[in-house]
VMD Tcl script that draws the C-alpha trace (Angstrom):
set ca {
  {34.63 -6.18 -23.18}
  {31.30 -6.71 -25.59}
  {28.36 -5.83 -24.15}
  {25.31 -6.78 -26.40}
  {21.95 -5.67 -26.31}
  {20.42 -8.07 -24.58}
  {23.16 -7.79 -21.78}
  {21.98 -3.89 -21.29}
  {18.39 -5.10 -21.15}
  {19.25 -7.53 -18.63}
  {21.06 -5.12 -16.71}
  {18.54 -2.07 -16.31}
  {15.76 -4.94 -15.53}
  {17.59 -5.62 -12.40}
  {18.52 -2.04 -11.71}
  {14.78 -1.15 -12.40}
  {13.94 -4.34 -10.14}
  {16.01 -2.63 -7.50}
  {14.42 0.70 -7.53}
  {10.75 -0.63 -7.77}
  {11.35 -2.46 -4.53}
  {12.35 0.88 -2.81}
  {8.23 1.63 -3.51}
  {7.55 -0.52 -0.26}
  {9.44 2.07 1.95}
  {6.78 4.59 2.12}
  {4.08 2.31 2.54}
  {6.01 0.99 5.69}
  {6.56 4.62 7.01}
  {3.21 5.75 6.18}
  {1.73 2.54 8.21}
  {3.90 3.08 11.36}
  {2.90 6.39 11.53}
  {-0.92 5.45 11.27}
  {-0.47 2.72 13.91}
  {0.87 4.95 16.30}
  {-1.81 7.75 15.78}
  {-4.17 5.09 16.22}
  {-2.72 3.72 19.44}
  {-2.80 7.02 20.91}
  {-6.35 7.97 19.51}
  {-7.30 4.62 21.49}
  {-5.31 5.62 24.44}
  {-7.96 8.97 24.72}
  {-10.87 7.26 23.80}
  {-10.90 3.19 24.53}
  {-14.53 3.30 23.90}
  {-14.16 4.21 20.38}
  {-11.55 1.46 19.81}
  {-13.34 -0.89 17.28}
  {-14.03 2.24 15.08}
  {-10.43 3.70 15.43}
  {-8.94 0.09 14.73}
  {-11.58 -0.60 11.56}
  {-10.62 2.93 10.28}
  {-6.67 2.39 10.54}
  {-6.87 -1.17 9.02}
  {-8.47 0.04 5.98}
  {-5.93 2.90 5.63}
  {-3.29 0.79 6.16}
  {-4.53 -1.71 3.47}
  {-5.03 1.21 0.93}
  {-1.28 2.32 1.33}
  {-0.14 -1.36 1.02}
  {-0.95 -1.51 -2.58}
  {1.99 0.92 -3.28}
  {4.38 -1.36 -2.35}
  {2.33 -4.54 -3.63}
  {2.65 -2.79 -7.01}
  {6.26 -2.05 -6.53}
  {7.10 -5.80 -5.78}
  {4.89 -6.83 -8.85}
  {6.78 -4.90 -11.23}
  {10.19 -5.96 -9.60}
  {9.38 -9.75 -9.89}
  {8.25 -8.90 -13.78}
  {11.32 -7.32 -14.56}
  {13.55 -10.03 -13.05}
  {11.26 -13.15 -14.10}
  {9.16 -12.54 -16.94}
  {11.80 -10.15 -18.63}
  {9.11 -8.40 -20.72}
  {12.11 -6.16 -22.56}
  {14.03 -9.37 -24.18}
}
mol new
graphics top color blue
foreach p $ca { graphics top sphere $p radius 0.5 }
foreach p [lrange $ca 0 end-1] q [lrange $ca 1 end] { graphics top cylinder $p $q radius 0.2 }
display resetview
């Protein structure tokens, strides 16, 4: 079995892409927790529904950027192959 430097770089790029996609787990958990707390806050105070919803959606949008950056890094490693 003869592994060249290019083969090693491609294998490590694939492994790195898989690890980068794992970055989507944290935002998913955080957004689920935020949605649960938002639903319970609306249940306690239905009059503030629009304020709670807008604040929750803004926070979820900020949290989602981490997952999107991980996806972007994974796509770069898989399709652009910057290290070859």
